[in-house]
C-alpha positions as CSV (number, residue, x, y, z in Angstrom):
1,X,43.0,22.0,-159.1
2,X,39.6,20.5,-159.7
3,X,39.9,18.6,-156.4
4,X,40.5,21.9,-154.6
5,X,37.5,23.5,-156.3
6,X,35.4,20.5,-155.4
7,X,36.5,20.8,-151.8
8,X,35.7,24.5,-151.8
9,X,32.3,23.8,-153.3
10,X,31.6,21.2,-150.6
11,X,32.7,23.6,-147.9
12,X,30.3,26.2,-149.4
13,X,27.5,23.7,-149.3
14,X,28.2,22.9,-145.7
15,X,28.3,26.6,-145.0
16,X,25.0,27.1,-146.7
17,X,23.5,24.3,-144.7
18,X,24.9,25.8,-141.5
19,X,23.4,29.2,-142.5
20,X,20.0,27.6,-143.0
21,X,20.2,25.9,-139.6
22,X,21.3,29.2,-138.0
23,X,18.4,31.0,-139.6
24,X,16.0,28.4,-138.4
25,X,17.4,28.6,-134.9
26,X,17.3,32.4,-135.1
27,X,13.6,32.2,-136.1
28,X,13.0,29.8,-133.2
29,X,14.8,32.2,-130.8
30,X,12.8,35.2,-132.1
31,X,9.6,33.3,-131.5
32,X,7.7,34.0,-128.2
33,X,8.9,32.0,-125.2
34,X,5.6,30.2,-124.7
35,X,6.1,28.2,-128.0
36,X,9.5,27.0,-126.9
37,X,9.9,23.7,-125.0
38,X,11.0,24.2,-121.4
39,X,13.3,21.2,-121.4
40,X,16.4,20.7,-123.5
41,X,16.9,24.4,-124.4
42,X,19.9,25.0,-122.2
43,X,21.5,21.8,-123.4
44,X,20.8,22.5,-127.1
45,X,22.2,26.1,-127.3
46,X,25.8,25.2,-126.3
47,X,25.7,22.3,-128.8
48,X,24.6,24.8,-131.6
49,X,27.3,27.3,-130.6
50,X,30.0,24.6,-130.5
51,X,28.9,23.3,-133.9
52,X,28.9,26.7,-135.5
53,X,32.2,27.6,-134.0
54,X,33.8,24.4,-135.2
55,X,32.4,24.8,-138.7
56,X,33.5,28.4,-138.8
57,X,37.0,27.5,-137.7
58,X,37.2,24.6,-140.1
59,X,35.9,26.7,-143.0
60,X,38.2,29.6,-142.2
61,X,41.2,27.3,-142.0
62,X,40.2,25.5,-145.2
63,X,39.6,28.8,-147.1
64,X,42.9,30.2,-145.9
65,X,44.8,27.1,-147.0
66,X,43.1,26.9,-150.3
67,X,43.6,30.6,-151.0
68,X,47.3,30.2,-150.2
69,X,47.6,27.1,-152.5
70,X,45.6,28.8,-155.3
71,X,47.7,31.9,-155.1
72,X,50.9,29.8,-155.1
73,X,49.6,27.8,-158.1
74,X,48.6,30.9,-159.8
75,X,51.9,32.5,-159.2
76,X,53.9,29.4,-160.4
77,X,52.7,29.5,-164.0
78,X,53.4,33.2,-164.3
79,X,56.9,32.6,-162.8
80,X,57.5,29.7,-165.2
81,X,56.2,31.7,-168.1
82,X,58.5,34.6,-167.1
83,X,61.4,32.1,-166.8
84,X,60.5,30.7,-170.1
85,X,60.5,34.1,-171.7
86,X,63.9,34.8,-170.2
87,X,65.2,31.4,-171.4
88,X,63.9,31.9,-174.9
89,X,66.2,34.8,-175.3
90,X,69.2,32.5,-174.8
91,X,67.9,29.3,-176.4
92,X,68.0,28.7,-180.2
93,X,65.2,29.6,-182.4
94,X,64.3,26.0,-183.0
95,X,62.4,25.9,-179.9
96,X,60.2,28.9,-180.6
97,X,57.6,26.9,-182.4
98,X,57.3,24.5,-179.5
99,X,57.1,27.2,-176.9
100,X,54.4,29.0,-178.9
101,X,52.4,25.8,-179.0
102,X,52.9,25.4,-175.2
103,X,52.0,29.0,-174.6
104,X,48.8,28.6,-176.6
105,X,48.0,25.5,-174.6
106,X,48.8,27.1,-171.2
107,X,47.0,30.4,-171.9
108,X,43.4,28.9,-171.7
109,X,44.4,27.2,-168.4
110,X,45.7,30.5,-167.0
111,X,42.5,32.2,-168.0
112,X,40.5,29.5,-166.4
113,X,42.7,29.8,-163.3
114,X,42.3,33.6,-163.2
115,X,38.5,33.2,-163.5
116,X,38.6,30.6,-160.7
117,X,40.7,33.0,-158.6
118,X,38.3,35.9,-159.0
119,X,35.5,33.5,-158.2
120,X,37.4,32.3,-155.2
121,X,38.1,35.8,-154.1
122,X,34.4,36.7,-154.4
123,X,33.5,33.5,-152.5
124,X,36.1,34.4,-149.8
125,X,34.6,37.9,-149.5
126,X,31.1,36.5,-149.3
127,X,32.3,33.9,-146.8
128,X,34.0,36.6,-144.7
129,X,30.8,38.6,-144.8
130,X,28.8,35.6,-143.9
131,X,31.2,34.9,-141.1
132,X,30.8,38.4,-139.8
133,X,27.0,38.0,-140.0
134,X,27.3,34.6,-138.4
135,X,29.5,36.1,-135.6
136,X,26.9,38.9,-135.1
137,X,24.1,36.3,-135.1
138,X,26.2,34.2,-132.7
139,X,26.5,37.3,-130.4
140,X,22.8,37.9,-130.7
141,X,22.2,34.2,-130.1
142,X,24.3,34.4,-127.0
143,X,22.4,37.4,-125.7
144,X,19.1,35.8,-126.5
145,X,20.3,32.6,-124.9
146,X,21.2,34.6,-121.7
147,X,17.8,36.2,-121.8
148,X,16.1,32.9,-122.3
149,X,18.1,31.4,-119.5
150,X,17.2,34.2,-117.2
151,X,13.5,33.8,-118.3
152,X,13.8,30.1,-117.8
153,X,15.3,30.6,-114.3
154,X,12.5,33.1,-113.5
155,X,9.9,30.7,-114.7
156,X,11.5,27.8,-112.8
157,X,11.6,30.1,-109.7
158,X,7.9,31.0,-110.2
159,X,7.0,27.4,-110.6
160,X,8.8,26.5,-107.4
161,X,7.1,29.4,-105.6
162,X,3.7,28.2,-107.0
163,X,4.5,24.7,-106.0
164,X,5.3,25.9,-102.5
165,X,2.1,27.9,-102.5
166,X,0.1,24.9,-103.6
167,X,1.8,22.7,-100.9
168,X,1.0,25.4,-98.3
169,X,-2.6,25.6,-99.6
170,X,-2.9,21.9,-99.4
171,X,-1.6,21.9,-95.8
172,X,-3.9,24.8,-94.9
173,X,-6.8,23.0,-96.5
174,X,-6.0,19.9,-94.5
175,X,-5.7,22.0,-91.3
176,X,-9.0,23.8,-92.1
177,X,-10.7,20.4,-92.7
178,X,-9.4,19.1,-89.4
179,X,-10.5,22.3,-87.7
180,X,-13.9,22.0,-89.3
181,X,-14.3,18.4,-88.2
182,X,-13.2,19.4,-84.7
183,X,-15.7,22.3,-84.7
184,X,-18.4,20.0,-85.9
185,X,-17.8,17.7,-83.0
186,X,-17.7,20.7,-80.7
187,X,-21.0,21.9,-82.2
188,X,-22.6,18.5,-81.6
189,X,-21.4,18.6,-78.0
190,X,-22.7,22.1,-77.6
191,X,-26.0,21.2,-79.1
192,X,-26.3,18.3,-76.6
193,X,-25.3,20.6,-73.8
194,X,-27.8,23.2,-75.0
195,X,-30.6,20.6,-75.0
196,X,-29.7,19.6,-71.5
197,X,-29.6,23.3,-70.4
198,X,-32.9,23.9,-72.2
199,X,-34.6,21.0,-70.3
200,X,-33.1,22.2,-67.1
201,X,-34.2,25.8,-67.9
202,X,-37.7,24.5,-68.6
203,X,-37.7,22.7,-65.2
204,X,-36.4,25.8,-63.4
205,X,-39.0,28.0,-65.1
206,X,-41.8,25.6,-64.1
207,X,-40.6,25.6,-60.5
208,X,-40.3,29.3,-60.6
209,X,-43.8,29.6,-62.0
210,X,-45.1,27.4,-59.2
211,X,-43.1,29.5,-56.6
212,X,-44.5,32.7,-58.2
213,X,-48.1,31.3,-58.0
214,X,-47.6,30.4,-54.4
215,X,-46.0,33.8,-53.6
216,X,-48.9,35.5,-55.4
217,X,-51.4,33.6,-53.3
218,X,-49.4,34.5,-50.1
219,X,-49.2,38.1,-51.2
220,X,-52.9,38.2,-51.8
221,X,-53.5,36.8,-48.3
222,X,-51.0,39.2,-46.8
223,X,-52.6,42.1,-48.7
224,X,-56.0,41.1,-47.3
225,X,-54.5,40.8,-43.8
226,X,-52.7,44.1,-44.3
227,X,-55.9,45.8,-45.4
228,X,-57.7,44.5,-42.3
229,X,-54.8,45.5,-40.0
230,X,-54.7,48.9,-41.6
231,X,-58.4,49.4,-41.1
232,X,-58.1,48.3,-37.5
233,X,-55.1,50.5,-37.1
234,X,-56.9,53.5,-38.5
235,X,-59.8,52.9,-36.1
236,X,-57.4,52.7,-33.2
237,X,-55.6,55.7,-34.4
238,X,-58.8,57.8,-34.7
239,X,-59.8,56.7,-31.1
240,X,-56.4,57.5,-29.7
241,X,-56.4,60.8,-31.5
242,X,-59.7,61.7,-30.0
243,X,-58.6,60.6,-26.6
244,X,-55.4,62.6,-27.1
245,X,-57.3,65.7,-28.0
246,X,-59.5,65.4,-24.9
247,X,-56.4,64.7,-22.7
248,X,-54.6,67.7,-24.2
249,X,-57.7,69.9,-23.5
250,X,-57.9,68.6,-19.9
251,X,-54.2,69.2,-19.4
252,X,-54.5,72.7,-20.9
253,X,-57.4,73.5,-18.4
254,X,-55.4,72.0,-15.6
255,X,-52.3,74.0,-16.7
256,X,-54.4,77.2,-16.7
257,X,-55.7,76.3,-13.2
258,X,-52.2,75.7,-12.0
259,X,-51.1,79.0,-13.5
260,X,-53.9,80.7,-11.6
261,X,-53.1,78.9,-8.4
262,X,-49.4,79.7,-8.7
263,X,-50.3,83.4,-9.3
264,X,-52.6,83.4,-6.3
265,X,-50.0,81.7,-4.1
266,X,-47.4,84.1,-5.3
267,X,-49.6,87.1,-4.6
268,X,-50.6,85.6,-1.1
269,X,-47.0,84.9,-0.4
270,X,-46.0,88.5,-1.4
271,X,-48.7,89.9,0.9
272,X,-47.6,87.6,3.7
273,X,-44.0,88.6,3.2
274,X,-45.0,92.3,3.3
275,X,-47.0,91.6,6.4
276,X,-44.2,89.8,8.1
277,X,-41.7,92.6,7.1
278,X,-44.1,95.2,8.5
279,X,-44.5,93.3,11.7
280,X,-40.7,92.8,11.9
281,X,-40.1,96.5,11.4
282,X,-42.7,97.3,14.1
283,X,-41.0,94.8,16.5
284,X,-37.6,96.3,15.8
285,X,-38.9,99.7,16.4
286,X,-40.4,98.6,19.6
287,X,-37.2,96.9,20.6
288,X,-35.2,100.0,19.8
289,X,-37.7,102.1,21.8
290,X,-37.5,99.8,24.8
291,X,-33.7,99.3,24.7
292,X,-32.7,102.1,27.2
293,X,-34.9,100.5,30.0
294,X,-32.4,97.7,30.7
295,X,-33.7,94.4,32.2
296,X,-37.3,95.4,32.1
297,X,-37.4,95.0,28.3
298,X,-35.6,91.7,28.1
299,X,-38.8,89.6,28.2
300,X,-40.6,91.5,25.4
301,X,-37.5,91.3,23.3
302,X,-37.3,87.6,23.7
303,X,-41.0,87.4,22.7
304,X,-40.2,89.4,19.6
305,X,-37.3,87.1,18.8
306,X,-39.6,84.1,19.1
307,X,-42.2,85.7,16.9
308,X,-39.5,86.5,14.3
309,X,-38.4,82.8,14.4
310,X,-42.0,81.7,13.9
311,X,-42.4,84.1,11.0
312,X,-39.2,82.8,9.4
313,X,-40.4,79.3,9.8
314,X,-43.7,80.2,8.2
315,X,-41.8,81.9,5.4
316,X,-39.8,78.7,4.8
317,X,-42.9,76.6,4.8
318,X,-44.5,78.9,2.2
319,X,-41.3,78.7,0.1
320,X,-41.4,74.9,0.2
321,X,-45.1,74.9,-0.9
322,X,-44.2,77.2,-3.7
323,X,-41.3,75.0,-4.8
324,X,-43.6,71.9,-4.7
325,X,-46.2,73.7,-6.7
326,X,-43.6,74.8,-9.2
327,X,-42.3,71.2,-9.5
328,X,-45.8,69.9,-10.0
329,X,-46.3,72.5,-12.7
330,X,-43.0,71.5,-14.4
331,X,-44.0,67.8,-14.2
332,X,-47.4,68.6,-15.8
333,X,-45.6,70.6,-18.6
334,X,-43.2,67.7,-19.1
335,X,-46.0,65.2,-19.3
336,X,-47.7,67.5,-21.9
337,X,-44.5,67.8,-23.9
338,X,-44.0,64.0,-23.7
339,X,-47.6,63.4,-25.0
340,X,-46.9,65.9,-27.8
341,X,-43.7,64.0,-28.7
342,X,-45.5,60.7,-28.5
343,X,-48.1,62.0,-30.8
344,X,-45.4,63.2,-33.3
345,X,-43.7,59.8,-33.1
346,X,-47.0,58.1,-33.6
347,X,-47.6,60.1,-36.8
348,X,-44.1,59.4,-38.0
349,X,-44.6,55.7,-37.4
350,X,-47.9,55.9,-39.3
351,X,-46.2,57.6,-42.2
352,X,-43.4,55.0,-42.2
353,X,-45.9,52.2,-42.2
354,X,-47.7,53.7,-45.1
355,X,-44.5,54.2,-47.0
356,X,-43.5,50.6,-46.2
357,X,-46.8,49.4,-47.6
358,X,-46.2,51.4,-50.8
359,X,-42.8,49.8,-51.1
360,X,-44.3,46.4,-50.8
361,X,-46.8,47.2,-53.5
362,X,-43.9,48.4,-55.7
363,X,-42.0,45.2,-55.0
364,X,-45.1,43.2,-56.0
365,X,-45.4,45.2,-59.2
366,X,-41.7,44.7,-59.9
367,X,-42.0,40.9,-59.4
368,X,-45.0,40.9,-61.8
369,X,-42.9,42.8,-64.4
370,X,-39.9,40.5,-63.9
371,X,-42.2,37.5,-64.4
372,X,-43.4,39.0,-67.7
373,X,-39.8,39.7,-68.7
374,X,-38.8,36.2,-67.9
375,X,-41.7,34.8,-70.0
376,X,-40.6,37.1,-72.9
377,X,-37.0,35.9,-72.4
378,X,-38.1,32.3,-72.6
379,X,-40.0,33.0,-75.8
380,X,-36.9,34.8,-77.3
381,X,-34.7,31.9,-76.2
382,X,-37.0,29.4,-77.9
383,X,-36.9,31.5,-81.1
384,X,-33.1,31.7,-80.9
385,X,-32.9,28.0,-80.3
386,X,-34.9,27.3,-83.4
387,X,-32.7,29.7,-85.4
388,X,-29.5,28.1,-84.1
389,X,-30.9,24.6,-84.9
390,X,-31.6,25.7,-88.4
391,X,-28.3,27.3,-89.0
392,X,-25.9,25.2,-86.9
393,X,-24.7,23.1,-89.9
394,X,-23.6,25.9,-92.2
395,X,-21.4,28.3,-90.3
396,X,-19.5,27.0,-87.2
397,X,-18.5,30.3,-85.6
398,X,-22.0,31.8,-85.5
399,X,-23.3,28.6,-83.9
400,X,-20.6,28.8,-81.2
401,X,-21.3,32.5,-80.6
402,X,-25.0,31.8,-80.5
403,X,-24.3,29.0,-78.0
404,X,-22.3,31.4,-75.8
405,X,-25.0,34.1,-76.0
406,X,-27.7,31.5,-75.1
407,X,-25.7,30.3,-72.1
408,X,-25.2,33.9,-70.9
409,X,-28.9,34.6,-71.3
410,X,-29.8,31.5,-69.4
411,X,-27.4,32.6,-66.6
412,X,-28.9,36.0,-66.5
413,X,-32.5,34.6,-66.5
414,X,-31.5,32.2,-63.6
415,X,-30.0,35.1,-61.7
416,X,-33.0,37.2,-62.3
417,X,-35.3,34.4,-61.2
418,X,-33.2,33.9,-58.0
419,X,-33.4,37.7,-57.3
420,X,-37.1,37.7,-57.8
421,X,-37.6,34.8,-55.5
422,X,-35.4,36.4,-52.8
423,X,-37.3,39.7,-53.1
424,X,-40.6,37.8,-52.9
425,X,-39.4,36.0,-49.7
426,X,-38.1,39.3,-48.3
427,X,-41.4,41.0,-49.0
428,X,-43.3,38.1,-47.4
429,X,-41.1,38.1,-44.3
430,X,-41.3,41.9,-44.0
431,X,-45.1,41.8,-44.4
432,X,-45.2,39.2,-41.6
């Protein structure tokens, strides 16, 4: 009996120690996840659950066996006492004194056993309650374990994602570094090319300046020659205009004389025609009057026919003269109209020459403005070159863009210089 009680007490101590451990684990589980170690948690929780389950199973089996043994032991004295009471009725009275002594000895043991039974029952009830609480705590531990496992998986996944991001960032940093080194080499190459282009641009600008100076000298000479030619041309034009006015006056007087001569010839021809018609009528009348006489009038008729032929010949000659005079008059009119047309063409050519001179002057002004624009462009390019040289080491892309813009400006300046030179040569050739 004492051994069983000692075993029960040892089991209760073990149960109390397990409860203390479970409370401590529960406190650790209820703590925030940041205070928990990331390693060993998933391996520790199954071990705790297995230990708790084994202890609970062992304790439940032990309590059940001890409760059965205690109940059996508690029932045995009562049964023996009942049998003893039944036997006392049959046995002789000599044994009563002995049985009373035994009963007095057994009664304290039974009281002690009943107290132990009540205590054991209370302990079993408390153990059952603690088992229920432990089962509830185990369920909560399982839920918390699942939550912690999910949180651990999420943190592991996040760590893997962060590791991937870090690896990607490292690779990207390496690529950016390689690109930066490549761009630095490109910038150095572009700077060398820009220096070469700048030197070439300076040479071309110097050559263009020399060409512009030569062209300006040639233009000054050509302007002086043009002024002299224009002065001479104006003098010739004034002289020809005076001569043309005089010739037009003479032609007008000649035309008036020709008109008068034509009118006089037409009037004379009309009078001659009337005279010839009158003579012809008189001859016809005389012929008609002499016709009944026969052969006597043949000879005068022949004379009249001859006279008529001569008159017709004179009329044809007068017509030819009139046609010749009309042709001469038309030729004079045509020559006058040709002179008028020549004068108009001369004036048109003079206006065209003046407009051409104005265009040449405008071209010269344009070349001067282009020369100023080119000089301003060179100054701007120098400023940009200084700015690019100052900022070429910090940003790579602005330097590349500045280089491209500088090359484009150099191309445009070279193109403009070429156009200016071509225009100057064209002006010089046109002036010549």
